[in-house]
C-alpha positions as CSV (number, residue, x, y, z in Angstrom):
1,M,42.7,-64.9,15.3
2,R,39.6,-64.5,17.4
3,L,38.4,-61.2,18.9
4,P,37.4,-61.1,22.5
5,L,33.7,-61.2,23.1
6,P,33.5,-57.6,24.6
7,I,35.1,-56.1,21.5
8,V,32.7,-58.0,19.3
9,A,29.8,-56.7,21.3
10,L,31.1,-53.2,21.0
11,L,31.5,-53.5,17.3
12,V,28.0,-54.9,16.9
13,I,26.5,-52.0,19.0
14,W,28.6,-49.4,17.1
15,G,27.4,-50.9,13.8
16,I,23.8,-50.8,14.8
17,C,24.0,-47.2,16.2
18,T,25.8,-45.8,13.2
19,S,23.5,-47.5,10.7
20,I,20.4,-45.8,12.2
21,T,20.0,-42.4,10.7
22,P,18.4,-39.8,12.8
23,A,15.1,-38.3,11.7
24,S,15.7,-35.4,9.5
25,S,15.7,-32.1,11.3
26,P,12.9,-29.7,10.5
27,E,13.7,-26.9,8.2
28,P,14.8,-23.8,10.1
29,R,11.9,-21.3,10.3
30,P,11.5,-17.8,11.5
31,V,9.9,-16.9,14.8
32,F,8.7,-13.4,15.5
33,G,7.7,-11.8,18.8
34,V,7.0,-8.7,20.8
35,R,7.4,-7.6,24.4
36,V,5.1,-5.0,25.8
37,S,7.1,-3.0,28.4
38,I,9.0,0.3,28.4
39,G,12.4,-0.5,27.0
40,A,15.3,1.2,25.3
41,N,14.7,4.8,24.2
42,S,11.4,4.8,26.0
43,M,9.8,2.5,23.4
44,L,6.6,0.7,24.6
45,T,7.3,-2.4,22.5
46,T,10.4,-4.4,21.7
47,Y,10.2,-6.5,18.5
48,V,12.4,-9.6,18.0
49,C,13.2,-12.1,15.3
50,F,14.7,-15.6,15.8
51,I,15.5,-18.7,13.7
52,N,14.0,-21.9,15.1
53,N,16.3,-24.8,14.1
54,G,14.1,-27.4,15.7
55,R,16.0,-27.4,19.0
56,T,16.6,-23.8,20.0
57,L,15.9,-20.2,19.0
58,S,19.0,-18.6,17.5
59,H,20.1,-15.6,15.6
60,K,18.2,-13.2,17.8
61,K,17.6,-9.8,16.3
62,I,16.0,-6.9,18.1
63,C,14.3,-4.5,15.7
64,D,12.6,-1.2,15.7
65,K,8.9,-1.3,14.5
66,N,9.6,-0.1,10.9
67,T,12.4,-2.6,10.3
68,F,10.3,-5.4,11.8
69,I,7.3,-4.6,9.5
70,K,9.6,-4.5,6.5
71,I,11.1,-7.9,7.3
72,I,7.8,-9.6,8.0
73,S,6.1,-8.1,5.0
74,G,8.9,-9.3,2.8
75,H,9.7,-5.8,1.7
76,W,13.3,-6.3,2.8
77,P,15.5,-9.3,2.2
78,S,16.3,-11.1,5.5
79,I,17.3,-14.5,6.9
80,Y,14.0,-14.3,8.9
81,N,11.9,-14.1,5.7
82,P,14.1,-15.6,2.9
83,K,11.2,-16.1,0.5
84,R,10.1,-12.4,1.0
85,E,6.5,-13.4,1.4
86,N,4.0,-11.1,3.2
87,L,3.6,-13.1,6.5
88,F,1.1,-10.5,7.8
89,E,-1.2,-11.4,4.9
90,K,-0.6,-15.1,5.5
91,H,-1.9,-14.5,9.1
92,G,-4.9,-12.4,8.1
93,L,-3.5,-9.0,9.0
94,S,-3.6,-5.9,6.8
95,C,-0.1,-4.8,7.7
96,D,2.4,-3.9,4.9
97,V,4.7,-1.3,3.5
98,F,2.8,1.3,1.5
99,K,4.2,3.8,-0.9
100,D,3.3,7.5,-0.1
101,S,1.7,8.9,-3.2
102,I,3.3,12.4,-2.7
103,T,6.8,11.6,-1.4
104,Y,7.1,8.1,-2.8
105,E,8.6,7.0,0.5
106,D,7.9,3.6,1.9
107,I,5.7,3.8,4.9
108,P,5.5,0.7,7.1
109,S,2.0,0.3,8.7
110,C,0.5,-2.2,11.1
111,V,-2.5,-1.0,13.1
112,P,-2.4,-3.9,15.6
113,F,1.1,-2.7,16.7
114,D,-0.4,0.7,17.7
115,S,-2.7,-1.0,20.2
116,L,-0.2,-3.4,21.9
117,W,0.6,-0.9,24.7
118,K,-3.1,-1.0,25.8
119,I,-2.8,-4.6,27.2
120,R,-0.3,-3.3,29.8
121,F,-1.3,0.3,30.6
122,S,-4.6,1.9,31.6
123,V,-3.5,5.3,30.3
124,Y,-0.9,6.1,27.7
125,P,2.3,6.3,29.8
126,F,3.8,9.4,28.3
127,R,2.3,12.9,28.4
128,T,2.1,13.2,24.6
129,R,-1.3,11.5,24.4
130,N,-4.4,11.0,26.7
131,D,-5.4,7.7,25.2
132,L,-6.9,5.0,27.4
133,G,-5.6,1.5,27.5
134,W,-7.3,-1.8,28.5
135,S,-5.3,-2.7,31.6
136,N,-7.2,-2.5,34.9
137,K,-4.1,-1.3,36.8
138,Y,-2.1,1.8,36.0
139,H,1.2,0.4,34.8
140,K,0.5,-3.4,34.7
141,P,-2.4,-5.7,33.9
142,S,-4.6,-6.7,36.8
143,P,-4.0,-10.1,38.4
144,K,-6.8,-11.7,36.4
145,Q,-5.5,-10.1,33.2
146,E,-2.0,-11.5,34.0
147,I,-3.4,-15.0,34.5
148,Y,-5.3,-14.7,31.2
149,L,-2.2,-13.6,29.4
150,G,-0.3,-16.5,30.8
151,E,-3.0,-19.0,29.9
152,R,-3.7,-17.7,26.4
153,Y,-0.2,-16.6,25.3
154,G,2.2,-18.3,27.7
155,I,3.3,-15.0,29.2
156,N,4.5,-15.4,32.8
157,H,6.0,-11.9,33.3
158,I,4.7,-9.0,31.2
159,D,8.0,-7.2,32.0
160,G,10.3,-9.7,30.4
161,D,8.5,-12.3,28.3
162,F,7.9,-12.0,24.6
163,F,4.7,-13.0,22.9
164,L,6.4,-15.5,20.5
165,D,5.5,-17.4,17.4
166,S,1.9,-18.5,17.3
167,S,1.2,-16.4,20.4
168,F,2.5,-13.3,18.6
169,W,0.2,-13.9,15.6
170,L,-2.8,-14.7,17.9
171,L,-2.2,-11.5,19.9
172,L,-2.1,-9.3,16.8
173,N,-5.4,-10.7,15.7
174,D,-6.9,-10.4,19.2
175,V,-6.1,-6.7,19.7
176,T,-8.2,-5.8,16.7
177,D,-11.2,-7.9,17.8
178,P,-13.8,-5.8,19.7
179,N,-15.1,-8.9,21.6
180,W,-11.6,-9.8,22.7
181,I,-11.0,-6.2,23.9
182,A,-14.3,-6.1,25.9
183,N,-13.5,-9.4,27.5
184,Y,-9.9,-8.4,28.4
185,K,-11.1,-5.1,29.9
186,S,-13.7,-6.9,32.0
187,L,-11.0,-9.0,33.8
188,E,-10.7,-7.1,37.1
């Protein structure tokens, strides 16, 4: 019995396609980010964790600042930092969870986080402080500052976009650099 030519062709194509194994998917890795805008509970920053599976960002988790620091520093077990390594240290930042010598409480600390609001506001937006920010407009970066944020960090809308992944780490290093701060403030 002879098979018709179209069936033979389909079997050959199927055999070739199934014998080719796809390239192995990259190992899932964590992606961290921050959005600088007034959000829930009047917080100036929103912190987020994702898992990048090579195709999409999944397992989104919005965190408060202390939880976020504990996850990234490896202080807490998490799917976003399964090896519990201090990722701040890996990126040259002196952020960590410190033990208070009197109360023995764990105190999360990350100085760059305390400056993030300054890229958006010219003055601290609540009456509790009179600190000055780096923005050249009252509640939003100036047009040149917005263009700069887009070019350097991929931020198109300061209100909704997160500084993600490598842009997140770059931003944390930048907000502690006096030269970067002076340059950012000079963008009218």
